[in-house]
C-alpha positions as CSV (number, residue, x, y, z in Angstrom):
1,M,67.1,80.0,102.7
2,L,65.4,83.1,104.1
3,A,66.3,82.0,107.6
4,R,70.0,81.9,106.6
5,C,69.8,85.4,105.3
6,L,68.5,86.6,108.7
7,L,71.7,85.4,110.4
8,P,74.2,88.1,111.4
9,S,76.1,89.5,108.4
10,L,79.3,87.6,109.2
11,L,77.6,84.3,108.9
12,C,75.4,85.5,106.0
13,A,78.6,86.2,104.0
14,V,79.4,82.5,103.9
15,A,75.9,81.0,103.8
16,V,75.3,79.3,100.4
17,G,72.9,81.1,98.2
18,C,72.3,84.0,100.5
19,Q,72.3,87.2,98.4
20,V,71.1,89.8,100.9
21,Q,73.7,92.6,101.3
22,Q,74.1,94.2,104.6
23,E,74.7,98.0,104.8
24,A,78.1,98.9,106.3
25,V,77.8,100.2,109.8
26,P,79.6,103.5,110.0
27,V,82.5,103.7,112.5
28,V,82.1,106.6,114.9
29,A,85.3,108.1,116.1
30,E,85.6,108.4,119.8
31,T,87.1,111.4,121.6
32,V,87.6,111.5,125.3
33,E,88.8,114.2,127.7
34,V,92.1,113.7,129.6
35,A,92.7,114.9,133.1
36,S,96.1,116.5,132.4
37,P,97.8,116.5,129.0
38,E,101.1,117.3,130.6
39,D,101.0,114.0,132.6
40,G,102.0,111.9,129.6
41,G,100.6,113.4,126.5
42,A,102.7,114.5,123.6
43,V,105.1,117.2,124.9
44,S,107.8,118.8,122.8
45,T,110.6,120.8,124.4
46,A,113.3,120.6,121.7
47,P,114.5,123.9,120.2
48,V,113.1,124.8,116.8
49,E,114.0,127.4,114.3
50,P,112.5,130.7,115.4
51,V,110.4,132.9,113.1
52,N,113.4,134.5,111.4
53,G,114.8,131.1,110.5
54,A,118.0,131.4,112.6
55,Q,119.3,128.5,114.7
56,P,119.2,128.9,118.5
57,N,122.7,129.6,119.9
58,G,124.8,126.5,120.4
59,V,122.0,124.2,119.2
60,S,122.7,122.0,116.1
61,K,119.8,121.0,113.9
62,P,118.6,117.5,114.8
63,Q,119.5,114.7,112.4
64,P,116.4,112.5,111.7
65,G,116.8,108.8,112.2
66,V,120.0,109.1,114.2
67,P,119.7,107.4,117.7
68,L,121.5,108.6,120.8
69,P,125.0,107.2,121.2
70,M,125.2,104.3,123.7
71,D,126.0,105.6,127.2
72,W,126.3,103.1,130.1
73,A,126.5,105.8,132.7
74,P,124.4,105.0,135.8
75,L,120.8,106.0,135.2
76,E,117.6,105.5,137.2
77,L,114.4,104.4,135.4
78,A,112.2,107.1,137.1
79,S,109.5,107.5,134.4
80,G,108.0,104.0,134.7
81,T,108.6,100.4,135.6
82,A,110.2,97.7,133.5
83,R,110.0,93.9,133.9
84,I,111.8,91.2,131.9
85,S,110.2,87.9,131.1
86,C,111.4,85.0,128.9
87,E,107.8,83.9,128.5
88,L,105.2,85.3,126.2
89,D,102.3,84.1,128.3
90,Y,101.5,87.3,130.2
91,A,98.6,85.7,132.0
92,A,101.3,84.0,134.1
93,G,102.9,87.3,135.0
94,D,105.3,89.9,133.6
95,G,108.5,88.5,134.9
96,E,111.1,90.1,137.2
97,P,111.5,93.8,137.8
98,L,114.5,95.4,136.1
99,P,116.2,97.0,139.1
100,G,118.6,99.3,137.1
101,L,120.0,100.2,133.7
102,E,123.6,99.4,134.4
103,R,125.2,97.0,131.9
104,E,125.7,94.2,134.5
105,T,122.1,94.5,135.7
106,V,120.6,94.4,132.2
107,D,122.9,91.5,131.2
108,A,121.9,89.5,134.3
109,A,118.2,90.1,133.6
110,L,118.4,89.0,130.0
111,S,120.7,86.0,130.4
112,P,117.9,83.5,131.4
113,C,116.3,84.3,128.0
114,M,119.2,82.9,126.0
115,E,117.9,79.3,126.1
116,R,114.7,80.1,124.2
117,G,116.0,83.2,122.5
118,V,112.8,85.2,123.4
119,L,112.3,88.1,125.7
120,R,109.3,90.2,126.6
121,L,109.9,93.7,128.1
122,R,106.9,95.0,129.9
123,Y,107.0,98.8,130.3
124,E,104.4,100.8,132.2
125,G,105.0,104.5,132.4
126,K,105.8,107.7,130.6
127,I,108.0,108.2,127.5
128,A,111.1,110.1,128.5
129,A,114.9,110.0,128.1
130,D,115.3,107.1,130.5
131,F,112.8,105.0,128.5
132,T,114.9,105.7,125.4
133,A,118.0,104.5,127.3
134,L,116.1,101.4,128.4
135,M,115.3,100.4,124.8
136,Q,118.8,101.1,123.6
137,R,120.5,99.2,126.4
138,V,118.1,96.2,126.3
139,A,118.5,95.9,122.5
140,L,122.3,96.0,122.7
141,V,122.5,93.3,125.4
142,A,119.9,91.2,123.5
143,D,122.1,91.4,120.4
144,D,125.2,90.4,122.4
145,L,123.3,87.4,124.0
146,G,121.7,86.3,120.8
147,V,118.1,86.9,122.0
148,D,116.6,87.7,118.7
149,K,112.9,87.5,119.4
150,R,111.9,90.6,121.3
151,V,108.5,91.9,122.4
152,L,107.9,95.4,123.9
153,D,104.7,95.0,125.9
154,I,103.8,98.6,126.5
155,D,101.3,100.6,128.6
156,S,101.9,104.3,128.3
157,S,99.9,107.6,128.2
158,G,102.8,109.2,126.3
159,G,105.4,111.8,127.3
160,M,108.2,113.6,125.4
161,V,107.9,113.7,121.6
162,E,111.7,113.9,120.9
163,D,112.4,111.0,123.3
164,A,109.7,108.9,121.7
165,I,111.2,109.4,118.3
166,R,114.7,108.5,119.5
167,A,113.3,105.4,121.2
168,G,111.5,104.6,118.0
169,D,114.7,104.8,116.0
170,A,116.4,102.4,118.5
171,I,113.4,100.0,118.2
172,G,113.3,100.3,114.4
173,G,116.9,99.3,114.1
174,S,116.7,96.2,116.4
175,R,113.6,94.2,115.3
176,W,110.9,94.4,118.0
177,T,107.3,93.3,118.1
178,I,105.1,95.7,120.0
179,W,102.1,94.7,122.0
180,V,99.3,96.9,123.3
181,R,97.3,94.3,125.2
182,E,93.8,94.6,126.6
183,G,93.7,97.0,129.6
184,S,96.8,98.8,128.3
185,V,96.9,102.0,126.3
186,C,99.3,103.7,123.9
187,H,98.5,107.4,123.8
188,S,100.0,110.5,122.5
189,S,103.8,110.3,122.0
190,C,103.6,106.5,122.6
191,V,102.2,106.3,119.0
192,F,105.7,107.1,117.8
193,V,107.0,104.1,119.6
194,L,104.2,101.9,118.3
195,G,104.9,103.0,114.7
196,A,108.6,101.8,114.9
197,G,107.8,98.1,115.6
198,D,108.4,95.4,113.0
199,V,105.0,94.0,114.0
200,R,102.3,95.7,116.1
201,M,99.6,93.6,117.9
202,I,96.9,95.7,119.5
203,S,94.0,94.9,121.8
204,G,94.2,98.0,123.9
205,R,93.4,101.6,123.1
206,V,95.5,103.9,120.9
207,G,94.9,107.6,121.0
208,I,96.4,110.9,119.7
209,H,96.1,114.6,120.2
210,R,97.9,117.9,119.6
211,I,101.5,118.3,120.6
212,I,102.2,120.6,123.5
213,R,105.0,123.1,123.3
214,M,106.1,123.4,126.9
215,S,109.2,125.5,126.3
216,S,107.8,127.8,123.7
217,T,108.8,131.5,123.8
218,A,106.0,132.4,121.3
219,T,103.8,135.3,122.1
220,T,101.5,135.2,119.1
221,R,99.6,132.5,117.2
222,V,101.9,133.1,114.2
223,E,105.0,132.4,116.3
224,L,103.5,129.3,118.0
225,N,102.3,127.9,114.7
226,T,105.7,128.4,113.2
227,E,107.3,126.4,116.0
228,L,104.6,123.7,115.7
229,R,105.2,123.5,111.9
230,A,108.8,122.7,112.6
231,V,107.9,120.1,115.1
232,Y,105.3,118.5,112.9
233,G,107.8,118.5,110.0
234,R,110.1,116.2,112.1
235,V,107.0,114.1,113.1
236,R,106.1,113.6,109.4
237,D,109.7,112.7,108.5
238,Y,109.6,110.1,111.3
239,F,106.3,108.6,110.2
240,E,107.4,108.4,106.6
241,R,110.6,106.4,107.4
242,N,108.5,104.0,109.5
243,G,105.7,103.5,107.0
244,V,103.1,105.3,109.0
245,A,100.7,107.6,107.1
246,T,101.5,111.3,107.5
247,A,97.8,111.8,107.9
248,V,98.3,110.9,111.5
249,A,100.3,114.0,112.0
250,D,97.5,116.1,110.4
251,L,94.9,114.5,112.6
252,M,97.0,115.2,115.7
253,M,97.0,118.9,114.8
254,A,93.2,119.0,114.8
255,V,92.6,117.4,118.3
256,P,92.9,119.8,121.3
257,N,95.5,118.6,123.7
258,R,93.0,118.3,126.5
259,N,91.1,115.7,124.4
260,L,92.2,112.3,123.1
261,R,91.1,111.0,119.8
262,L,90.9,107.2,120.0
263,L,91.8,105.5,116.8
264,T,89.5,102.7,115.5
265,P,90.8,99.3,114.4
266,Q,90.2,100.3,110.8
267,E,92.1,103.5,111.2
268,L,95.0,101.7,112.9
269,Q,95.3,99.5,109.8
270,E,94.8,102.3,107.3
271,Y,97.4,104.5,108.9
272,G,100.0,101.7,109.1
273,L,100.0,101.4,112.9
274,D,98.8,97.8,113.2
275,G,100.2,94.6,112.0
276,I,103.4,94.3,109.9
277,N,105.4,97.5,109.4
278,P,105.2,98.1,105.7
279,V,108.7,99.5,105.4
280,Q,110.2,96.6,107.2
281,D,108.1,94.2,105.1
282,D,109.6,95.7,101.9
283,L,113.1,95.3,103.4
284,D,112.5,91.7,104.4
285,R,110.9,90.6,101.2
286,L,114.0,90.5,99.0
287,A,116.0,88.8,101.8
288,L,113.3,86.2,102.3
289,M,113.1,85.6,98.6
290,R,116.8,84.8,98.5
291,K,117.0,82.8,101.6
292,C,113.7,81.0,101.8
293,G,112.4,81.0,98.2
294,Q,109.4,82.5,96.3
295,D,107.0,79.8,97.6
296,F,107.8,80.8,101.2
297,V,107.1,84.5,100.5
298,A,103.8,83.6,98.7
299,R,102.7,81.5,101.6
300,R,103.7,84.2,104.1
301,D,101.6,86.8,102.2
302,A,98.7,84.4,102.1
303,F,99.0,83.9,105.9
304,V,99.0,87.6,106.5
305,R,95.8,88.1,104.5
306,A,94.1,85.2,106.2
307,F,95.2,86.4,109.6
308,D,93.5,89.7,109.0
309,T,90.2,88.1,108.0
310,R,90.1,85.2,110.4
311,C,91.8,86.5,113.5
312,K,91.4,90.3,113.7
313,R,88.4,91.0,115.8
314,P,87.9,94.0,118.1
315,D,86.7,91.9,121.0
316,L,89.6,89.5,121.1
317,E,92.2,89.8,123.8
318,L,95.8,89.7,122.8
319,D,96.5,86.2,123.9
320,A,93.5,85.0,121.9
321,L,94.7,87.0,118.9
322,N,98.1,85.4,119.1
323,A,96.6,82.0,119.6
324,C,94.4,82.4,116.5
325,G,97.5,83.3,114.4
326,V,99.6,80.4,115.8
327,E,96.8,77.9,115.0
328,L,96.3,79.4,111.5
329,R,100.0,79.0,110.6
330,A,99.7,75.3,110.0
331,D,97.3,75.9,107.1
332,F,100.1,77.6,105.2
333,G,102.9,75.2,106.1
334,F,104.4,77.2,109.0
335,P,106.7,77.0,110.8
336,D,108.7,76.2,107.6
337,S,111.2,73.4,108.0
338,A,113.9,75.3,106.0
339,C,113.2,78.8,107.5
340,P,111.7,78.3,110.9
341,A,113.0,81.5,112.4
342,E,111.6,83.6,109.5
343,S,108.2,82.0,109.7
344,P,105.2,84.1,111.0
345,L,104.9,84.3,114.8
346,S,108.1,82.3,115.1
347,E,108.6,83.7,118.6
348,F,106.0,81.2,119.8
349,D,107.8,78.1,118.4
350,S,109.6,77.3,121.6
351,V,106.4,77.8,123.7
352,A,103.8,75.9,121.7
353,D,101.8,75.0,124.8
354,V,101.2,78.7,125.8
355,F,97.8,78.7,124.2
356,S,96.2,75.6,125.7
357,T,93.7,78.0,127.3
358,P,90.1,79.0,127.0
359,G,91.2,82.1,125.1
360,A,92.7,80.0,122.4
361,D,89.5,78.1,122.1
362,A,87.5,81.3,121.7
363,A,89.9,82.5,119.0
364,Q,89.5,79.3,117.1
365,Q,85.7,79.3,117.3
366,G,85.6,83.0,116.2
367,S,87.7,82.3,113.1
368,A,86.0,79.2,112.0
369,S,83.1,81.0,110.3
370,V,85.2,83.2,108.0
371,D,86.8,82.0,104.8
372,A,90.6,82.6,104.7
373,G,90.6,84.1,101.2
374,A,87.9,86.8,101.8
375,G,88.1,90.4,102.7
376,V,91.8,91.1,102.3
377,S,92.9,94.2,104.3
378,S,96.2,95.8,105.1
379,P,99.0,93.5,106.3
380,A,98.9,92.4,109.9
381,G,100.2,89.8,112.2
382,G,103.4,88.4,110.7
383,G,106.5,87.7,112.6
């Protein structure tokens, strides 16, 4: 019995009769320096109310939650690169480059995804107005083509705050899962994009820092802080409507913009940036109850809890994390015969052989030693 209690704490928790309690290991927050906060970062240039409270001439007060109107004018994607794939297995590649943002070009790129109803948009680059247009246009064409399962596979060091919020509003209204896979990052203003997803799956690094006011006319600390308060007010409103803790905005204020505060897996869950979007979960619950029944919702909730305890491990790559979830679904009767499209991780139903890989085996082995009903944490990993 003593030998069992000398096993690592994870195994000790399920060893019969083992009563030794392990002390929790404190999580140390990691802060790193960035070479140039202007190259990415969280940059704000939008006009704000000056110290006297008057509106700048000719500038209307921004309306929160209102996306930019659709505009199909020719536009070059200069801030990054976009690739479209109808496959979720990123080990096989990221699909074909999207050569332009014209309606005909986007339609041609997404048409092959109609058969399976799944698309993955891989974006690498900065957050700017052209990224916002990319998300709006791809979402609209996907709606028209009936491609309902959508993954934004992002790698971004950040960019413009206001463009990230507008992109987030477009994402929040069009049902996206967001991946930050191993080797990728989501830093600074990219966090606003991350917060808007229906589901967030993270194996890469997520970091935040203070917003930079590049167009400020402030000459004193009081004037600059007044501007920043207005910007952070918009940020808090945005976080609230997407179910992200407003404490993230407060934490951003405390990190110099030449540093980057990397969020731990625990913080990502506590702040509502990982797993199922809590606001969308509330919206979906009543609709699922009506369409699929109370038993479906109860099994879905149980799956989410089990996914957190059996699959969420910091060392897992994203494909292994997904594989663990797909394997776990069967224990809870998913995909459901009456509601297959609403079942967790239903985007993988047409590509069931994706995870016949060593990564899937590693995920299964890693989850086998943890009981599905233990250690419930915040929701994560639905679909």
